[in-house]
C-alpha positions as CSV (number, residue, x, y, z in Angstrom):
1,M,16.6,-9.3,1.8
2,K,14.6,-10.0,-1.1
3,V,11.0,-9.4,-2.2
4,I,9.7,-12.2,-4.1
5,N,9.3,-12.1,-7.6
6,V,5.6,-12.2,-8.5
7,P,4.7,-14.0,-11.8
8,S,2.2,-12.3,-14.5
9,P,0.9,-8.9,-12.3
10,S,-2.6,-7.9,-12.3
11,S,-2.8,-4.2,-13.0
12,D,-6.6,-4.3,-13.2
13,S,-7.6,-1.7,-10.4
14,L,-4.3,0.5,-11.4
15,C,-5.7,0.7,-15.1
16,R,-8.9,1.4,-14.4
17,T,-7.9,4.1,-12.2
18,R,-5.9,5.7,-14.6
19,D,-8.6,5.5,-17.1
20,L,-10.9,7.4,-15.0
21,L,-8.4,9.8,-13.7
22,V,-7.5,10.6,-17.6
23,S,-11.0,11.2,-17.9
24,R,-11.3,14.1,-14.9
25,L,-8.4,15.5,-16.5
26,R,-9.9,16.0,-19.9
27,E,-12.9,17.5,-17.8
28,H,-10.8,20.0,-16.3
29,A,-9.0,20.3,-19.4
30,V,-5.4,19.4,-18.1
31,P,-3.2,19.1,-21.0
32,L,-1.4,15.3,-21.1
33,E,1.8,17.4,-22.0
34,E,2.3,18.6,-18.4
35,M,5.3,17.2,-16.9
36,I,5.6,15.0,-13.7
37,S,9.2,14.4,-11.9
38,A,9.9,11.3,-9.6
39,R,12.6,10.2,-7.3
40,P,13.3,7.9,-4.5
41,L,13.2,9.3,-1.3
42,G,15.9,8.1,1.3
43,V,14.9,6.5,4.9
44,V,14.7,9.4,7.1
45,E,13.6,11.6,4.6
46,A,10.6,8.9,3.7
47,I,9.8,7.8,7.2
48,G,11.7,9.9,9.7
49,N,12.9,8.1,12.9
50,P,10.2,5.8,14.4
51,S,12.0,5.1,17.8
52,D,9.5,2.2,18.8
53,F,10.3,0.1,15.5
54,K,13.7,-1.1,13.6
55,D,12.0,-3.6,10.7
56,F,10.0,-1.4,8.6
57,P,10.4,-2.5,4.9
58,L,11.9,0.9,4.3
59,Q,14.5,0.7,7.4
60,Q,15.4,-2.7,6.3
61,G,16.0,-1.2,2.7
62,V,13.5,-3.7,1.3
63,E,11.5,-1.1,-0.5
64,K,12.1,2.4,-1.1
65,L,9.2,5.1,-1.3
66,L,9.2,6.5,-4.9
67,E,7.6,10.2,-4.7
68,V,6.0,11.9,-7.9
69,T,5.6,16.1,-7.8
70,Y,2.8,17.1,-10.2
71,R,2.4,20.9,-9.9
72,S,2.6,21.8,-6.2
73,S,1.0,18.1,-5.3
74,R,2.9,15.2,-4.5
75,G,2.4,11.5,-4.5
76,Q,4.0,8.5,-3.2
77,A,4.5,4.5,-4.1
78,F,6.6,1.6,-2.4
79,T,8.4,-0.1,-4.8
80,S,11.6,-2.3,-5.0
81,E,12.3,-0.9,-8.1
82,P,13.2,3.0,-7.4
83,C,14.1,5.4,-9.9
84,F,14.6,9.0,-11.2
85,W,12.2,9.9,-14.0
86,T,10.8,12.8,-15.7
87,G,8.3,12.9,-18.3
88,T,4.8,14.0,-19.4
89,L,1.5,12.8,-18.2
90,E,1.0,11.2,-21.2
91,E,4.1,9.0,-21.2
92,V,3.3,8.1,-17.8
93,W,-0.2,6.9,-18.8
94,S,1.7,4.5,-21.5
95,L,4.2,2.9,-19.0
96,D,4.8,-1.0,-19.4
97,L,2.7,-1.9,-16.3
98,G,4.4,-5.6,-16.5
99,T,7.4,-3.9,-14.6
100,Q,7.2,-2.9,-10.9
101,K,9.1,0.2,-12.1
102,G,6.0,0.9,-14.2
103,R,3.9,0.4,-11.9
104,A,4.9,2.5,-9.3
105,L,5.8,5.4,-11.2
106,L,1.7,5.5,-12.7
107,L,0.7,4.9,-9.2
108,A,2.8,7.8,-7.6
109,T,1.6,10.0,-10.4
110,I,-1.9,8.8,-10.1
111,N,-1.8,9.6,-6.5
112,A,0.0,13.2,-7.0
113,V,-2.6,14.2,-9.8
114,A,-5.7,12.8,-7.8
115,D,-4.6,14.8,-4.6
116,H,-3.6,18.1,-7.2
117,L,-7.8,17.5,-8.3
118,D,-8.8,17.2,-4.7
119,L,-9.7,13.6,-5.3
120,T,-8.0,12.0,-2.8
121,E,-6.1,12.7,0.4
122,K,-3.4,11.5,2.4
123,T,-0.9,10.9,-0.1
124,I,2.7,11.3,1.8
125,H,3.6,8.7,4.3
126,C,3.4,9.4,8.0
127,R,6.7,9.7,9.7
128,D,8.8,9.6,12.9
129,Q,6.1,8.6,15.8
130,E,3.1,8.5,13.7
131,P,3.6,5.2,12.3
132,N,2.9,4.0,15.8
133,E,0.3,6.1,16.4
134,C,-1.6,4.9,13.5
135,G,-1.2,1.0,14.5
136,K,-2.8,2.1,17.9
137,I,-5.9,4.0,15.7
138,M,-6.1,0.7,13.9
139,A,-6.6,-1.6,16.5
140,G,-8.9,0.6,18.2
141,K,-10.9,0.6,14.7
142,I,-10.7,-3.2,14.6
143,L,-12.1,-3.6,17.6
144,D,-14.8,-0.9,17.5
145,D,-15.7,-2.4,14.1
146,F,-15.3,-5.8,14.3
147,G,-15.3,-7.2,18.0
148,R,-12.5,-8.7,20.5
149,D,-13.2,-11.9,19.0
150,C,-12.7,-11.6,15.0
151,V,-9.7,-12.8,13.6
152,V,-7.8,-10.4,11.4
153,G,-5.5,-10.9,8.4
154,I,-3.0,-8.9,7.7
155,A,-1.5,-8.8,4.0
156,G,2.1,-6.9,4.0
157,Y,4.2,-6.8,7.5
158,N,3.8,-3.4,8.9
159,P,5.2,-4.0,12.6
160,A,3.2,-0.9,14.0
161,I,-0.1,-2.4,12.8
162,V,0.7,-6.0,13.8
163,K,2.1,-5.1,17.3
164,H,-1.1,-2.9,18.3
165,I,-3.4,-5.6,16.5
166,V,-1.7,-8.2,18.5
167,D,-1.8,-6.5,22.1
168,A,-5.7,-5.8,21.3
169,L,-6.6,-9.3,20.5
170,G,-3.7,-12.1,21.2
171,P,-1.5,-13.3,18.4
172,E,-3.8,-16.3,18.3
173,H,-6.5,-13.8,16.3
174,V,-4.2,-12.5,13.8
175,R,-3.0,-14.2,10.5
176,L,0.2,-12.6,9.0
177,T,1.6,-12.9,5.2
178,D,4.3,-11.0,3.6
179,L,6.3,-11.2,0.3
180,N,9.8,-10.5,1.9
181,S,11.7,-13.7,1.7
182,S,13.3,-12.6,4.9
183,N,10.2,-12.7,6.9
184,L,8.9,-16.1,5.8
185,G,8.9,-18.6,8.6
186,D,9.6,-15.7,11.1
187,T,7.5,-14.9,13.9
188,K,6.5,-11.4,14.4
189,F,5.0,-10.5,18.0
190,G,3.7,-14.3,18.4
191,V,2.5,-14.6,14.7
192,P,3.8,-16.8,12.5
193,V,4.4,-15.1,8.8
194,W,3.1,-17.0,5.9
195,H,4.1,-16.8,2.2
196,G,2.1,-13.9,0.5
197,L,1.2,-15.8,-2.5
198,R,1.3,-19.8,-1.6
199,D,-0.8,-18.8,1.3
200,L,-3.6,-16.4,0.1
201,D,-6.1,-19.1,0.1
202,R,-5.2,-19.9,4.0
203,L,-5.6,-16.5,5.0
204,S,-8.7,-15.7,3.3
205,N,-10.2,-18.8,4.9
206,D,-9.0,-18.1,8.3
207,C,-9.7,-14.5,8.8
208,D,-12.8,-12.3,9.3
209,V,-11.5,-9.2,8.3
210,A,-8.5,-8.5,6.3
211,L,-6.0,-5.6,6.5
212,V,-3.9,-5.3,2.9
213,T,-1.1,-3.4,2.2
214,G,-1.4,-0.4,-0.6
215,S,2.0,-1.8,-1.7
216,A,0.3,-4.6,-3.2
217,L,-0.8,-2.6,-6.2
218,A,3.1,-1.8,-7.0
219,N,4.3,-5.6,-6.3
220,G,1.5,-6.7,-8.7
221,T,-0.5,-8.9,-5.9
222,F,-3.3,-6.4,-5.4
223,D,-6.0,-7.5,-7.3
224,S,-5.7,-11.5,-6.6
225,V,-5.6,-10.7,-2.9
226,R,-9.0,-8.5,-3.3
227,E,-10.4,-10.8,-5.5
228,K,-9.4,-14.2,-3.5
229,L,-10.8,-12.1,-0.1
230,E,-14.2,-11.3,-1.9
231,E,-14.5,-14.8,-3.2
232,A,-14.4,-15.8,0.8
233,G,-16.9,-12.9,1.7
234,K,-14.5,-11.3,4.1
235,P,-14.4,-7.5,4.0
236,C,-11.0,-6.2,3.0
237,I,-9.6,-2.7,4.2
238,F,-6.7,-1.4,2.5
239,F,-3.7,0.7,4.2
240,G,-1.6,3.0,3.5
241,T,-0.6,5.9,0.9
242,S,0.3,4.0,-1.9
243,V,-3.4,3.0,-2.3
244,A,-5.0,6.6,-2.0
245,A,-6.1,7.4,-5.3
246,V,-6.8,4.0,-6.3
247,A,-9.4,3.3,-3.1
248,S,-11.1,7.2,-3.6
249,L,-11.9,6.2,-7.2
250,M,-12.5,2.6,-7.3
251,G,-14.7,3.2,-4.0
252,Y,-12.3,0.5,-1.9
253,R,-12.1,1.1,1.9
254,R,-9.3,2.5,3.2
255,W,-7.6,3.4,6.6
256,C,-4.9,5.7,6.6
257,F,-4.6,8.2,9.5
258,P,-1.6,10.4,10.6
259,A,-0.5,10.8,7.0
260,A,-0.6,14.0,5.1
């Protein structure tokens, strides 16, 4: 199983969120010499045992959940380059964002710090049967907000979300892209999996509304996907814990329900 490499990743939203957060830290007189620590979580620790599904990226080993602890707060980010790391906030702000490791460390740190300052919420991934419940809630929200005849584009394969939206709308009303090469050309719940980069135009043209994984911040595709959907005039809703602080500080719409 392999995640497709993303050339020249855009980190604009991540950089702007970092800069906004640094300003908030200065307002609160928080010294940048304070320490954070990061570690990758095991599968059960990260997602528990969602018995209805066995092909979440965490379960397949495609990604790990990187967790950063800052004071008593925790923040997380999905990444295919997990690591153990300890350093200061100032060192985190200076990380190389041309690497997925650097982006994931910064992203998880931003989430932990923003949670500590009460600038965001739901920074810890849901577990056990909660991902299934989240998928049900999202499908209901799609029906309520956009109607049964809408076409939903989903950027980033999440089996619970795809299943329940397909159950609600039918596979002909769902478009799906992913960057996991093992999924490309496959069919998930009756929906073919398109390439997350090559088929971005196709996704934005076909859908009426898009659900985009917050993991796109760590893999470097976030702003490309967001800008393409904005150009097409399509509503974009980010989902998951990775995007918590970025969505809150940048004003992006985000859905994340049973997370802590």
